[in-house]
PLY file of the C-alpha trace (Angstrom):
ply
format ascii 1.0
element vertex 566
property float x
property float y
property float z
element edge 565
property int vertex1
property int vertex2
end_header
0.22 -0.16 -0.06
0.92 3.30 -0.48
3.14 5.30 1.85
0.64 7.83 2.07
-2.41 6.28 2.12
-5.76 8.02 1.08
-8.71 8.72 4.08
-10.09 5.50 2.64
-7.19 3.70 2.68
-6.58 4.86 6.62
-9.85 3.59 7.60
-9.99 0.61 5.90
-6.09 0.10 7.86
-7.97 1.19 11.07
-11.16 -1.59 10.73
-8.26 -4.20 9.90
-6.08 -3.41 13.25
-9.76 -3.53 15.06
-10.21 -7.41 13.50
-12.99 -6.28 11.23
-15.26 -4.58 13.84
-16.46 -1.07 13.02
-14.73 1.41 15.72
-18.38 3.19 16.05
-19.64 -0.13 17.48
-17.45 0.36 20.57
-18.92 3.65 21.76
-21.79 2.48 23.99
-20.38 -1.04 24.84
-18.27 -2.44 27.80
-15.07 -3.69 26.92
-11.58 -5.26 28.04
-8.73 -3.55 28.29
-5.13 -3.34 29.44
-3.08 -1.16 31.90
-0.25 0.31 29.94
0.73 3.28 32.29
-0.50 4.66 35.72
0.22 8.42 35.64
-0.32 10.45 38.51
-3.86 9.68 39.48
-5.11 8.25 36.22
-4.87 4.62 34.42
-3.78 4.77 30.83
-5.47 1.63 29.29
-5.42 0.47 25.82
-8.62 -1.02 24.62
-7.54 -1.63 20.95
-8.22 1.52 19.58
-6.14 3.65 17.67
-5.58 5.64 20.99
-5.43 4.72 24.37
-7.64 6.19 26.88
-6.87 7.59 30.62
-9.39 6.58 33.39
-9.24 8.40 37.18
-7.74 5.57 39.58
-10.41 6.69 42.17
-13.33 4.74 39.83
-11.28 1.81 40.36
-11.92 1.17 44.16
-15.02 1.17 46.28
-15.58 4.31 48.54
-12.76 4.67 51.00
-10.70 1.92 49.57
-7.73 1.32 47.73
-7.63 1.08 44.05
-4.88 -2.00 43.80
-3.98 -1.62 40.01
-0.88 -2.08 38.28
0.51 -2.11 35.03
-0.59 -5.15 32.95
-4.00 -5.72 34.54
-6.58 -6.34 32.38
-9.70 -4.37 33.16
-13.33 -3.44 31.76
-14.26 -0.18 30.92
-17.00 1.47 29.24
-16.39 3.60 25.82
-18.16 6.68 25.92
-16.84 7.80 22.63
-13.62 6.38 20.18
-12.00 9.53 20.20
-12.10 12.71 21.70
-11.07 16.44 20.42
-7.51 15.33 21.80
-7.51 12.17 19.93
-7.92 9.74 23.03
-10.15 7.20 23.52
-12.88 8.55 26.12
-13.73 5.51 28.87
-15.14 5.22 32.17
-14.86 2.45 34.77
-17.65 3.70 36.76
-20.19 3.22 33.89
-18.59 0.05 33.38
-19.05 -1.17 36.91
-22.64 0.24 37.06
-23.89 -1.66 34.00
-21.95 -5.28 35.41
-23.57 -4.14 38.61
-26.90 -3.75 37.55
-26.92 -7.14 35.62
-25.85 -8.43 39.09
-27.95 -6.77 41.02
-31.03 -7.51 39.02
-30.23 -11.28 39.32
-29.68 -11.18 42.80
-32.74 -8.97 43.88
-34.85 -11.64 41.91
-33.26 -14.44 44.15
-33.78 -12.07 47.29
-30.04 -12.37 48.07
-27.95 -9.99 50.35
-25.67 -7.48 48.24
-22.63 -5.98 49.70
-22.26 -2.28 49.53
-20.14 0.70 51.02
-22.55 3.65 53.03
-20.52 6.79 51.55
-22.61 10.04 51.55
-25.84 11.49 53.55
-28.54 12.65 51.58
-32.14 13.97 52.57
-33.72 11.41 54.42
-30.90 8.83 54.24
-27.89 8.01 52.99
-25.99 6.43 49.67
-24.75 3.15 49.21
-22.04 2.15 46.73
-23.27 -1.40 45.44
-19.87 -2.02 43.66
-21.01 0.64 41.10
-24.27 0.73 41.42
-25.64 3.91 43.80
-28.23 3.01 45.88
-30.62 4.60 48.48
-30.62 3.97 51.98
-33.75 5.45 53.92
-32.83 6.28 57.79
-35.29 3.96 59.38
-33.86 0.94 57.35
-30.17 2.02 58.71
-30.96 -0.51 62.32
-33.70 -1.85 64.33
-33.35 0.95 66.66
-32.51 5.00 65.86
-29.06 5.53 65.85
-27.24 8.82 66.80
-23.98 8.34 64.92
-23.92 6.63 61.67
-20.45 7.83 61.10
-18.69 4.50 62.51
-20.52 2.76 59.76
-19.57 4.56 56.92
-16.59 3.29 54.37
-17.58 0.04 55.99
-17.96 -2.74 53.46
-21.39 -4.62 54.47
-24.72 -6.33 53.65
-27.78 -4.92 52.53
-30.76 -6.19 51.42
-32.52 -4.86 47.90
-36.25 -3.69 48.85
-36.90 -2.19 45.21
-34.96 -1.35 42.47
-35.83 0.63 38.85
-33.29 0.34 36.33
-35.28 2.47 33.83
-35.15 5.13 36.48
-31.74 4.52 38.10
-33.49 3.86 41.38
-32.33 1.46 43.85
-33.48 1.32 47.69
-31.55 -0.88 50.05
-32.22 -2.07 54.14
-29.47 -2.44 56.38
-32.30 -3.34 58.98
-33.69 -6.38 57.19
-30.21 -7.94 57.22
-29.61 -7.05 61.26
-33.58 -8.38 62.03
-33.35 -11.73 59.75
-29.82 -12.42 61.45
-31.14 -11.48 64.65
-34.01 -13.75 64.26
-31.65 -16.52 63.39
-29.99 -16.18 66.66
-32.69 -16.02 68.55
-34.08 -18.94 67.16
-30.73 -20.58 68.22
-30.86 -19.00 71.82
-34.40 -19.85 72.45
-33.61 -23.68 72.13
-31.60 -23.36 75.15
-34.25 -21.48 77.31
-37.29 -22.95 79.34
-40.22 -21.36 81.18
-39.48 -21.46 84.43
-35.78 -21.18 84.37
-33.71 -18.86 86.52
-31.06 -16.90 84.36
-28.82 -13.84 85.23
-29.09 -11.15 82.56
-28.32 -7.15 82.11
-30.79 -4.14 82.29
-30.47 -3.22 78.38
-33.44 -0.33 78.30
-35.79 0.92 80.75
-39.60 1.97 80.04
-42.79 3.20 81.50
-44.22 -0.26 81.41
-41.23 -2.53 82.16
-37.67 -2.98 81.22
-35.60 -5.14 78.52
-33.12 -7.76 79.97
-30.28 -9.30 77.66
-30.11 -12.85 78.26
-26.84 -13.29 76.57
-27.73 -12.49 72.75
-31.46 -12.30 73.21
-33.84 -9.72 75.08
-36.65 -10.54 77.55
-39.57 -8.37 78.76
-39.60 -7.44 82.55
-43.01 -6.64 83.14
-43.48 -3.46 85.69
-46.22 -5.39 87.37
-43.73 -8.90 87.69
-40.91 -6.68 89.55
-42.08 -6.90 92.93
-45.24 -7.76 94.40
-45.28 -4.10 96.13
-46.48 -1.27 94.03
-43.92 -0.35 91.42
-45.17 3.40 90.02
-41.96 3.18 87.55
-39.35 0.44 86.59
-36.45 2.67 87.92
-37.67 2.45 91.88
-36.19 -0.70 91.37
-33.70 -1.65 88.90
-31.23 0.67 86.58
-29.83 0.07 83.11
-26.79 -2.05 83.12
-27.68 -3.70 86.54
-27.67 -7.40 86.68
-30.76 -8.95 87.64
-31.65 -12.67 88.25
-35.05 -13.59 86.92
-37.34 -16.22 85.88
-38.89 -17.16 82.42
-42.45 -16.75 82.84
-43.66 -17.44 79.57
-41.71 -18.38 75.80
-43.84 -17.42 72.84
-42.25 -19.74 69.80
-44.13 -17.76 67.54
-43.42 -14.29 68.36
-40.03 -15.77 69.67
-40.96 -13.01 72.71
-40.12 -13.64 75.98
-41.69 -12.99 79.35
-39.58 -12.24 82.42
-40.45 -11.95 86.27
-38.64 -11.18 89.20
-41.28 -10.99 92.22
-41.52 -15.11 91.33
-38.39 -15.70 92.83
-39.83 -14.07 96.11
-42.18 -15.64 98.68
-45.93 -14.98 98.09
-47.57 -12.25 100.45
-50.97 -13.41 99.74
-50.36 -16.82 101.09
-52.28 -17.29 104.25
-54.00 -13.50 104.00
-57.32 -14.47 105.05
-56.03 -15.48 108.36
-53.71 -12.71 108.90
-56.21 -10.10 108.01
-59.47 -11.53 108.87
-62.90 -9.38 108.48
-63.54 -6.95 111.38
-59.83 -6.51 111.83
-58.55 -2.71 112.46
-55.34 -1.76 110.95
-52.79 0.63 110.06
-51.64 1.34 106.46
-50.24 3.77 103.86
-52.02 5.63 100.79
-50.16 4.45 97.83
-52.78 5.67 95.30
-55.58 7.55 94.64
-58.50 6.90 92.24
-61.67 8.60 91.40
-62.98 5.36 92.77
-61.23 5.07 96.00
-57.70 4.64 97.63
-55.37 1.92 98.02
-53.65 1.21 100.97
-50.80 -0.91 101.49
-51.08 -3.19 104.76
-47.44 -4.43 104.01
-45.27 -5.24 101.10
-46.76 -6.77 98.58
-50.43 -6.52 100.19
-52.67 -3.63 99.06
-56.38 -2.98 100.07
-58.84 -0.78 98.57
-60.74 1.63 100.05
-63.82 2.37 97.85
-65.08 5.74 97.93
-68.50 4.91 99.39
-66.64 3.66 102.55
-64.36 6.72 103.06
-66.29 8.97 104.99
-69.78 8.85 107.29
-70.39 12.27 106.57
-68.76 13.21 103.13
-70.99 12.00 100.34
-69.72 12.39 96.56
-66.49 13.74 97.29
-63.13 12.50 95.68
-61.19 10.44 97.54
-58.17 12.95 97.19
-60.10 15.29 99.31
-60.19 12.90 102.35
-56.39 11.32 102.26
-52.98 12.09 100.48
-50.37 9.65 99.14
-48.28 8.50 102.06
-50.62 9.09 104.78
-50.99 6.53 107.06
-54.51 5.77 107.85
-56.51 3.45 110.31
-58.57 1.07 108.54
-61.33 -2.32 109.18
-61.16 -5.08 107.07
-64.52 -5.57 105.23
-63.97 -8.46 102.86
-60.96 -10.59 101.86
-60.88 -12.43 98.56
-57.58 -14.33 98.19
-57.87 -15.80 95.09
-58.13 -12.66 93.12
-56.06 -11.32 95.70
-58.39 -8.71 96.77
-58.95 -6.89 100.22
-61.85 -4.52 100.65
-61.21 -2.16 102.99
-63.30 0.59 105.17
-61.98 3.87 106.09
-65.25 5.19 107.98
-65.65 1.95 109.68
-62.15 2.49 111.97
-64.04 5.56 113.12
-67.13 5.75 115.62
-70.49 6.46 113.54
-70.91 10.12 114.14
-74.55 9.42 114.81
-73.95 6.76 117.08
-71.83 9.12 119.13
-74.32 11.99 118.53
-76.94 10.05 120.18
-74.90 9.26 123.01
-73.75 12.86 123.84
-77.28 14.25 122.83
-80.35 12.10 124.16
-83.40 12.39 123.04
-84.99 15.76 124.70
-81.76 17.25 125.03
-81.07 20.90 123.68
-78.76 21.55 120.87
-77.26 24.67 119.17
-76.28 24.67 115.60
-75.93 26.90 112.01
-78.87 26.75 109.36
-76.84 24.72 106.70
-79.65 25.12 104.24
-83.52 25.38 103.87
-85.61 23.36 101.68
-89.34 23.08 100.83
-89.92 20.93 103.82
-87.85 22.01 106.85
-84.23 23.50 108.04
-81.04 21.65 108.10
-78.75 22.23 111.04
-75.11 22.01 111.36
-74.10 19.84 114.62
-71.38 18.48 116.58
-69.50 16.19 114.79
-70.08 17.03 111.18
-73.69 15.88 111.13
-76.87 17.81 110.07
-79.98 17.63 111.66
-83.54 18.38 110.32
-86.07 20.48 111.88
-89.39 20.09 109.82
-91.86 22.94 109.05
-94.32 21.80 111.54
-91.72 22.30 114.09
-90.36 25.56 113.78
-93.18 27.42 115.48
-96.42 27.63 117.15
-99.51 29.46 115.72
-98.42 29.83 111.81
-98.15 28.18 108.65
-95.28 25.97 108.24
-94.31 28.23 105.08
-94.33 31.40 107.40
-92.36 29.63 109.69
-89.65 29.13 107.13
-89.33 32.64 106.12
-88.40 33.30 109.86
-84.85 31.83 109.67
-82.06 32.47 106.95
-78.84 30.28 105.93
-76.04 30.66 108.46
-78.17 31.90 111.14
-77.47 30.21 114.59
-80.22 28.62 116.20
-81.57 26.15 119.32
-83.50 22.96 119.01
-84.38 20.16 120.89
-83.55 16.66 119.96
-87.42 14.42 119.14
-85.35 11.55 117.53
-81.87 10.18 116.45
-82.24 7.31 113.61
-78.76 5.62 113.32
-79.50 3.17 110.83
-80.72 5.91 108.45
-78.44 8.57 109.69
-81.42 10.89 110.26
-81.37 13.49 112.99
-85.00 14.90 114.05
-85.40 18.22 115.63
-87.72 20.57 116.98
-87.54 24.27 117.99
-90.92 25.21 118.82
-90.88 23.00 121.59
-88.41 25.23 123.07
-90.96 28.12 123.18
-92.53 29.26 126.69
-95.63 26.91 127.28
-94.87 24.35 124.93
-96.06 20.98 125.84
-94.29 18.34 127.33
-93.44 15.14 125.38
-96.96 13.43 125.16
-98.86 15.97 126.08
-101.54 17.68 123.31
-100.49 21.14 122.55
-102.36 23.46 124.49
-104.03 20.76 126.39
-104.10 18.30 129.71
-104.39 15.51 127.22
-102.19 12.49 127.94
-101.55 8.94 126.06
-104.09 5.84 126.69
-106.14 8.52 128.34
-110.08 7.95 127.74
-112.16 10.67 126.97
-115.51 12.01 125.46
-115.50 13.47 122.07
-118.13 15.17 120.01
-117.85 14.68 116.22
-117.15 17.44 114.35
-116.83 16.48 110.73
-117.49 12.73 109.14
-115.18 12.37 106.14
-114.47 8.85 104.16
-111.03 8.29 106.29
-112.67 8.66 110.01
-113.83 11.58 112.24
-112.60 14.78 113.20
-113.36 14.92 116.62
-112.86 17.70 119.50
-112.51 16.91 123.43
-115.77 17.96 125.51
-113.89 19.54 128.57
-110.11 19.74 126.98
-111.36 21.33 123.83
-108.54 20.12 121.66
-109.21 18.66 118.10
-108.19 15.16 116.75
-108.79 12.52 114.21
-110.06 8.99 114.28
-109.28 6.87 111.74
-111.41 4.81 109.72
-109.51 1.47 110.99
-109.94 2.80 114.95
-113.67 3.57 114.86
-114.26 -0.51 116.05
-112.92 -3.77 116.42
-115.27 -5.16 113.94
-115.64 -4.14 110.04
-119.40 -3.08 110.36
-118.04 -0.56 113.03
-115.55 1.25 110.84
-117.88 2.45 108.99
-117.89 6.60 109.26
-121.20 7.00 107.71
-123.01 5.66 110.99
-121.77 8.61 112.75
-123.47 11.94 113.02
-121.93 15.45 113.64
-122.06 16.49 117.09
-122.87 12.71 118.29
-120.54 11.65 121.64
-118.44 8.93 122.18
-115.65 7.65 124.30
-112.51 7.34 122.79
-108.63 6.43 123.74
-105.77 9.13 123.07
-103.53 6.54 121.23
-100.75 9.33 120.24
-99.63 12.93 118.84
-98.79 13.93 115.30
-95.96 15.99 114.64
-97.63 19.20 115.21
-98.69 17.65 119.00
-102.36 17.33 117.24
-104.15 14.19 119.39
-105.03 10.82 117.16
-107.82 9.08 119.31
-109.22 5.37 118.84
-112.30 3.63 119.72
-110.61 0.27 118.81
-108.15 0.68 121.13
-110.60 1.85 124.21
-112.84 -1.39 123.64
-109.56 -3.72 123.34
-108.23 -1.88 126.58
-112.03 -2.51 128.23
-112.03 -6.41 127.36
-108.80 -6.73 128.64
-109.35 -5.19 131.92
-112.63 -7.23 132.18
-110.97 -10.56 131.43
-108.08 -9.91 133.92
-110.84 -9.08 136.40
-113.16 -11.69 136.15
-112.04 -14.46 134.16
-110.01 -16.30 136.61
-113.18 -16.64 139.03
-115.41 -18.14 136.52
-114.20 -20.53 134.20
-117.49 -21.47 132.73
-118.58 -18.25 131.90
-118.78 -16.89 128.14
-117.10 -13.65 126.85
-120.17 -12.46 126.49
-121.07 -13.05 130.14
-117.81 -11.77 131.30
-118.45 -8.42 129.38
-121.31 -8.22 130.75
-120.53 -8.47 134.25
-117.77 -6.03 133.74
-120.24 -3.37 132.17
-122.39 -3.71 134.90
-119.84 -3.38 137.47
-119.05 -0.37 135.28
-122.48 1.36 135.62
-122.85 0.35 139.43
0 1
1 2
2 3
3 4
4 5
5 6
6 7
7 8
8 9
9 10
10 11
11 12
12 13
13 14
14 15
15 16
16 17
17 18
18 19
19 20
20 21
21 22
22 23
23 24
24 25
25 26
26 27
27 28
28 29
29 30
30 31
31 32
32 33
33 34
34 35
35 36
36 37
37 38
38 39
39 40
40 41
41 42
42 43
43 44
44 45
45 46
46 47
47 48
48 49
49 50
50 51
51 52
52 53
53 54
54 55
55 56
56 57
57 58
58 59
59 60
60 61
61 62
62 63
63 64
64 65
65 66
66 67
67 68
68 69
69 70
70 71
71 72
72 73
73 74
74 75
75 76
76 77
77 78
78 79
79 80
80 81
81 82
82 83
83 84
84 85
85 86
86 87
87 88
88 89
89 90
90 91
91 92
92 93
93 94
94 95
95 96
96 97
97 98
98 99
99 100
100 101
101 102
102 103
103 104
104 105
105 106
106 107
107 108
108 109
109 110
110 111
111 112
112 113
113 114
114 115
115 116
116 117
117 118
118 119
119 120
120 121
121 122
122 123
123 124
124 125
125 126
126 127
127 128
128 129
129 130
130 131
131 132
132 133
133 134
134 135
135 136
136 137
137 138
138 139
139 140
140 141
141 142
142 143
143 144
144 145
145 146
146 147
147 148
148 149
149 150
150 151
151 152
152 153
153 154
154 155
155 156
156 157
157 158
158 159
159 160
160 161
161 162
162 163
163 164
164 165
165 166
166 167
167 168
168 169
169 170
170 171
171 172
172 173
173 174
174 175
175 176
176 177
177 178
178 179
179 180
180 181
181 182
182 183
183 184
184 185
185 186
186 187
187 188
188 189
189 190
190 191
191 192
192 193
193 194
194 195
195 196
196 197
197 198
198 199
199 200
200 201
201 202
202 203
203 204
204 205
205 206
206 207
207 208
208 209
209 210
210 211
211 212
212 213
213 214
214 215
215 216
216 217
217 218
218 219
219 220
220 221
221 222
222 223
223 224
224 225
225 226
226 227
227 228
228 229
229 230
230 231
231 232
232 233
233 234
234 235
235 236
236 237
237 238
238 239
239 240
240 241
241 242
242 243
243 244
244 245
245 246
246 247
247 248
248 249
249 250
250 251
251 252
252 253
253 254
254 255
255 256
256 257
257 258
258 259
259 260
260 261
261 262
262 263
263 264
264 265
265 266
266 267
267 268
268 269
269 270
270 271
271 272
272 273
273 274
274 275
275 276
276 277
277 278
278 279
279 280
280 281
281 282
282 283
283 284
284 285
285 286
286 287
287 288
288 289
289 290
290 291
291 292
292 293
293 294
294 295
295 296
296 297
297 298
298 299
299 300
300 301
301 302
302 303
303 304
304 305
305 306
306 307
307 308
308 309
309 310
310 311
311 312
312 313
313 314
314 315
315 316
316 317
317 318
318 319
319 320
320 321
321 322
322 323
323 324
324 325
325 326
326 327
327 328
328 329
329 330
330 331
331 332
332 333
333 334
334 335
335 336
336 337
337 338
338 339
339 340
340 341
341 342
342 343
343 344
344 345
345 346
346 347
347 348
348 349
349 350
350 351
351 352
352 353
353 354
354 355
355 356
356 357
357 358
358 359
359 360
360 361
361 362
362 363
363 364
364 365
365 366
366 367
367 368
368 369
369 370
370 371
371 372
372 373
373 374
374 375
375 376
376 377
377 378
378 379
379 380
380 381
381 382
382 383
383 384
384 385
385 386
386 387
387 388
388 389
389 390
390 391
391 392
392 393
393 394
394 395
395 396
396 397
397 398
398 399
399 400
400 401
401 402
402 403
403 404
404 405
405 406
406 407
407 408
408 409
409 410
410 411
411 412
412 413
413 414
414 415
415 416
416 417
417 418
418 419
419 420
420 421
421 422
422 423
423 424
424 425
425 426
426 427
427 428
428 429
429 430
430 431
431 432
432 433
433 434
434 435
435 436
436 437
437 438
438 439
439 440
440 441
441 442
442 443
443 444
444 445
445 446
446 447
447 448
448 449
449 450
450 451
451 452
452 453
453 454
454 455
455 456
456 457
457 458
458 459
459 460
460 461
461 462
462 463
463 464
464 465
465 466
466 467
467 468
468 469
469 470
470 471
471 472
472 473
473 474
474 475
475 476
476 477
477 478
478 479
479 480
480 481
481 482
482 483
483 484
484 485
485 486
486 487
487 488
488 489
489 490
490 491
491 492
492 493
493 494
494 495
495 496
496 497
497 498
498 499
499 500
500 501
501 502
502 503
503 504
504 505
505 506
506 507
507 508
508 509
509 510
510 511
511 512
512 513
513 514
514 515
515 516
516 517
517 518
518 519
519 520
520 521
521 522
522 523
523 524
524 525
525 526
526 527
527 528
528 529
529 530
530 531
531 532
532 533
533 534
534 535
535 536
536 537
537 538
538 539
539 540
540 541
541 542
542 543
543 544
544 545
545 546
546 547
547 548
548 549
549 550
550 551
551 552
552 553
553 554
554 555
555 556
556 557
557 558
558 559
559 560
560 561
561 562
562 563
563 564
564 565
């Protein structure tokens, strides 16, 4: 061929030197080349083109690792262009590695295999990972099982990752380090759990503490020590009992093979204080304890370490009703209580706070018997009477009819106001119903004594002659002849027999004998014909019945009536 070939002849010579291949066909392909020289920070590579190419040495090394290249090494590179403006081939090791890496990663992703990579940079929301040429994204939540404060020790270190998803067209790869750790941890846990059994006692190290318990390292596997299993006594927070780093002796309570969770206990290694608690705390026993917790429904009182009882809000005070327990007792306060009920199976003790104190109504009745005079402040006025504050933090009630003589109950209520100091007489004390009845008008000058009609001389069980003032369906309104006091005879008190109990057989102005059987709240007398008849019959039987055994009841009554007439 001529020493000065034409352009066409030169092209033919180039094609021949490339083995008949088209030089343009090299572009966009990964080819093998030989390192002919290493100059400064670049490697000179011959890929069989008319000119060599230069590639930066850093493209041959993973992040933080040495390149390890030498002259004569064969490497794969990506041909960007056969020739640039300087006549050199434009080669790229990164592109070659990326193409090869994508092929490999797609195969490993399809098979679910782990891949090795190096964390080399930070980006928004996570980190970048070099997967032997392909760059992947590692979300911050996928770095570790637990949040990692300092990721620097993990940077530039080859380690395994799991590919979560990849899209070659968009060049996106998402990996996870956490998935690898969880899988490895699960494998380790499975092996360790095989060596553990429920009921086993083992030493562990407190690894972490939460509000509900603590995680204890049992030698590569964690178990949960719940706060309720730390001690028989009340534990408000785990750090009251243990601290991080403490070595503790625990018992394996339960192993869940499905979730591989282990439940631990410390109190199970102590003696159970509830054994024999019924005999130790019999119903009715008075004890002293410490308030440990207060709720809306009551207060818990510790009787001894591990033994608590509940004082229900209804058993806290004799006089303070519908009051929050926190206004009666306070935490850490020592109180006297009484045992009301013990349920050993359910580990429950019901306590009473008020039962350990004297019933204020019993105390009042002892100190202020019926008929005694008391003083107090008008606490409240209702439509039916006044409530008076008395000794022992109890209230007494003055019915409107017992406030004053000679006026209506409504007018009597208007005479007094809240906060006024008044005096009253004790009419009745009902301890069971927690009621105290008081009277104010009974203290007025000239007021009748108990058992005597107001403004009259009538006495209970006295037989008097009365005059019918009014006939009603329910009985008779009558007036005592000499005394002038008016009263009432109920229908059922008009006679012993049903025929005698008809009010319509009486007329206004008719006189009849009746017995005083009592007085109403206003001291108005109540009469009874029936009670008089029964009293006379009893008297006759006592006087004549024993001397005449053969006499009939009619004969006895006849004799009695005749004797009375004579």
